C-alpha positions in Angstrom: 0.0 0.0 0.0 2.9 2.4 0.8 4.3 1.8 -2.7 0.9 2.3 -4.3 0.4 5.6 -2.4 3.8 6.8 -3.6 3.0 6.0 -7.2 -0.4 7.8 -7.0 1.3 10.8 -5.3 3.9 11.2 -8.1 1.4 10.7 -10.9 -1.0 13.3 -9.4 1.9 15.7 -9.2 2.4 15.4 -13.0 -1.3 15.8 -13.9 -2.8 18.0 -11.2 -2.6 21.2 -13.2 -4.7 19.6 -15.9 -7.6 18.8 -13.4 -10.0 21.5 -12.2 -10.8 19.7 -8.9 -13.1 17.1 -7.4 -16.4 18.9 -7.9 -18.5 20.0 -10.8 -18.4 23.5 -9.4 -14.6 23.6 -9.7 -14.9 22.8 -13.5 -17.6 25.4 -14.0 -15.5 28.1 -12.3 -12.5 27.4 -14.5 -14.7 27.4 -17.6 -16.0 30.9 -16.6 -12.4 32.1 -16.3 -11.7 31.0 -19.8 -15.0 32.4 -21.1 -13.8 35.8 -19.8 -10.9 35.5 -22.3 -13.3 34.5 -25.1 -12.4 30.8 -24.9 -15.1 28.0 -24.6 -14.5 24.7 -22.8 -15.3 21.0 -22.9 -16.1 19.7 -19.5 -15.8 16.1 -18.6 -16.4 13.9 -15.5 -13.6 11.6 -14.6 -14.9 8.1 -14.0 -13.9 4.6 -14.9 -16.4 2.4 -16.9 -19.1 1.3 -14.4 -19.2 -2.2 -13.1 -23.0 -2.1 -12.7 -26.0 -0.2 -13.8 -26.3 1.7 -10.6 -22.9 3.3 -11.2 -23.8 4.0 -14.8 -27.0 5.7 -13.7 -25.0 7.8 -11.3 -22.6 8.9 -14.0 -25.5 9.6 -16.4 -27.2 11.7 -13.7 -24.0 13.6 -13.2 -23.8 14.5 -16.8 -27.4 15.6 -16.8 -26.7 17.9 -13.9 -23.7 19.2 -15.8 -25.9 20.1 -18.7 -28.3 21.9 -16.4 -25.5 23.9 -14.7 -23.9 25.0 -17.9 -27.3 26.3 -19.1 -28.3 27.8 -15.8 -25.1 29.7 -15.4 -24.8 30.7 -19.0 -21.3 29.1 -19.4 -20.0 28.8 -22.9 -19.1 25.1 -22.7 -20.0 21.7 -24.0 -20.1 18.3 -22.4 -17.5 15.6 -23.2 -18.4 12.1 -22.1 -17.2 8.6 -22.9 -19.8 6.0 -24.1 -18.4 3.3 -21.8 -19.2 5.6 -18.9 -22.8 5.3 -19.7 -22.7 1.5 -19.5 -21.8 0.3 -23.0 -19.7 -2.5 -21.6 -22.7 -3.7 -19.6 -25.6 -3.3 -21.9 -25.4 -1.5 -25.2 -29.1 -0.7 -25.3 -29.0 0.7 -21.8 -26.0 2.9 -22.7 -28.0 4.2 -25.8 -30.9 5.1 -23.5 -28.6 7.0 -21.2 -27.0 8.9 -24.2 -30.5 9.7 -25.6 -31.5 11.3 -22.2 -28.4 13.5 -22.1 -28.8 14.5 -25.8 -32.4 15.4 -25.2 -31.6 17.6 -22.3 -28.6 19.1 -24.2 -31.0 19.9 -27.1 -33.5 21.5 -24.7 -30.8 23.8 -23.3 -28.6 24.3 -26.3 -25.6 22.4 -24.8 -23.5 20.4 -27.3 -22.4 16.8 -26.4 -19.2 15.1 -27.4 -19.3 11.3 -27.1 -15.9 9.7 -27.0 -15.5 6.2 -28.4 -12.8 4.2 -26.7 -13.6 1.2 -28.9 -14.8 2.6 -32.2 -15.1 -0.7 -34.0 -17.7 -1.8 -31.5 -19.2 1.4 -30.3 -19.9 2.9 -33.8 -22.8 0.5 -34.1 -24.4 2.1 -31.0 -23.8 5.7 -32.2 -25.4 4.8 -35.5 -28.6 4.1 -33.6 -28.9 7.7 -32.2 -32.1 9.2 -33.6 -31.2 12.9 -33.3 -27.6 13.9 -34.0 -27.8 17.6 -34.3 -26.3 18.3 -30.9 -23.9 15.3 -31.0 -20.3 15.0 -32.0 -18.0 12.0 -31.9 -14.6 12.1 -30.2 -11.8 9.7 -31.3 -8.6 9.0 -29.3 -6.3 9.1 -32.3 -6.0 10.3 -35.9 -6.1 6.8 -37.4 -9.5 6.2 -36.0 -10.6 9.7 -37.0 -9.7 8.9 -40.6 -11.7 5.6 -40.6 -14.7 7.2 -39.0 -14.8 10.2 -41.3 -14.8 7.9 -44.3 -17.5 5.6 -43.0 -19.9 7.9 -41.2 -22.5 9.8 -43.2 -24.6 10.6 -40.2 -22.3 12.6 -37.9 -20.2 15.5 -39.2 -18.9 16.9 -36.0 -15.6 15.2 -35.0 -13.1 15.7 -32.2 -9.7 13.9 -32.8 -6.8 13.6 -30.4 -3.4 14.3 -32.0 -1.4 12.4 -29.3 -1.1 9.5 -31.7 -1.9 5.8 -31.6 0.2 3.7 -29.2 1.3 0.1 -29.5 3.1 -0.7 -26.3 6.0 1.8 -26.1 6.0 2.5 -29.9 4.1 5.6 -31.0 2.8 5.9 -34.5 3.1 9.0 -36.6 1.1 11.7 -34.9 -1.1 14.5 -36.3 0.3 14.5 -40.0 -1.1 17.4 -41.9 -2.4 15.3 -44.8 -4.5 13.2 -42.5 -5.9 16.2 -40.7 -6.8 17.8 -44.0 -8.5 14.6 -45.1 -10.6 14.5 -42.0 -11.4 18.2 -42.2 -12.6 17.8 -45.8 -15.2 15.3 -44.6 -16.3 16.9 -41.3 -18.4 20.0 -41.0 -16.8 20.7 -37.6 -13.4 19.4 -36.5 -11.8 19.8 -33.1 -8.1 18.8 -32.8 -7.1 17.9 -29.2 -3.5 18.6 -28.2 -2.2 19.3 -31.7 1.5 20.1 -32.2 2.3 23.7 -32.5 4.0 23.1 -35.9 0.8 21.6 -37.2 -1.2 24.5 -36.0 1.1 27.0 -37.8 1.0 25.0 -41.0 -2.8 24.7 -41.0 -3.3 28.4 -40.2 -1.1 29.4 -43.2 -3.4 27.6 -45.6 -4.9 30.9 -46.9 -7.5 30.8 -44.1 -9.1 27.6 -45.4 -9.4 26.1 -42.0 -9.8 29.2 -39.8 -13.5 28.7 -39.5 -13.9 25.0 -39.5 -11.0 24.0 -37.1 -10.9 24.3 -33.3 -7.7 23.6 -31.4 -8.4 22.1 -27.9 -5.8 22.1 -25.2 -5.8 20.6 -21.7 -6.4 22.7 -18.6 -3.0 24.0 -17.5 -1.7 24.7 -21.0 0.6 27.7 -21.1 -1.4 31.0 -21.2 1.3 32.8 -23.3 1.0 30.1 -26.0 -2.8 30.3 -26.0 -2.7 34.1 -26.3 -0.2 33.8 -29.1 -2.4 31.5 -31.1 -5.5 33.5 -30.4 -3.8 36.7 -31.7 -3.2 34.8 -34.9 -6.8 34.0 -35.3 -6.9 30.4 -34.1 -10.2 29.2 -32.6 -9.4 27.6 -29.2 -11.1 25.4 -26.6 -10.0 24.1 -23.2 -10.6 20.6 -22.0 -11.6 20.7 -18.3 -12.0 17.4 -16.3 -13.3 17.2 -12.8 -13.9 14.4 -10.3 -12.0 12.2 -7.8 -11.4 9.3 -10.1 -8.3 10.8 -11.6 -6.1 7.7 -11.8 -7.6 6.3 -15.1 -7.5 9.8 -16.6 -3.9 10.1 -15.8 -3.0 6.7 -17.3 -4.7 7.6 -20.5 -3.4 11.2 -20.7 0.1 11.3 -19.2 2.4 11.7 -22.3 5.0 9.0 -22.7 7.8 11.5 -22.4 6.8 12.1 -18.8 7.2 8.4 -17.9 10.9 8.9 -17.4 10.2 11.8 -15.1 7.7 9.6 -13.2 10.2 6.8 -12.9 13.0 9.1 -11.8 10.7 10.7 -9.2 9.6 7.3 -7.8 13.2 6.2 -7.5 14.4 9.3 -5.7 11.4 9.4 -3.4 11.7 5.7 -2.7 15.3 6.1 -1.7 14.4 9.0 0.6 11.7 6.9 2.3 13.7 3.7 2.3 11.2 2.0 0.1 
């Protein structure tokens, strides 16, 4: 247990600036701060896939409350959820019902909903059953899946794609190539790029303004303000990803860049020696 506590402590040190806090209120407050700078947000509740329907119902209720709070407080923000949080691993029909309830409330209050697919090959069949897709966008965890989805889907035109790249063990595939991004942008009405490389942003922004209106660049909470200001001055449309909740371990494992793993290992070794672990 002592060793596990040390691991969690070091991981949290690496990612704490990217998390708003344990409560929904902390996320809303951070979103307001960015709204004051003219930047919208995507707000997400950190939670692992539920093991039973009771937990899935709790997560769904949390997202419903998030939609209400965004609307009530007039925050310029959307909701970013994962389909497996709604129970897709338990019962696909049940997850679809939960998604429909969130979309219905989002439509009522004008709050857009991003649905992240952690397993696109399986979950796309669920998404294709959504009756009303006007307020729905699909989020993919890598560009490769974004390309596949953009080619196959005729129903959904709002896409969010992570530019961190697809991982195979310790090997990382080519991340955010301009040609792939342009291919996806050509098929999507709205495209959000998560954590794009600065070089890619510069190249896309130089394309005679072609992508200035259709592309949004989304960065994690804690991204350098000076860099955001620099991109905004050049006309880039920006968004901030704001997660909240107490279940931050799974978020960290999915979002800590591989280059930080050496920092993590070094910190663990040094702290372990100090504590005699």
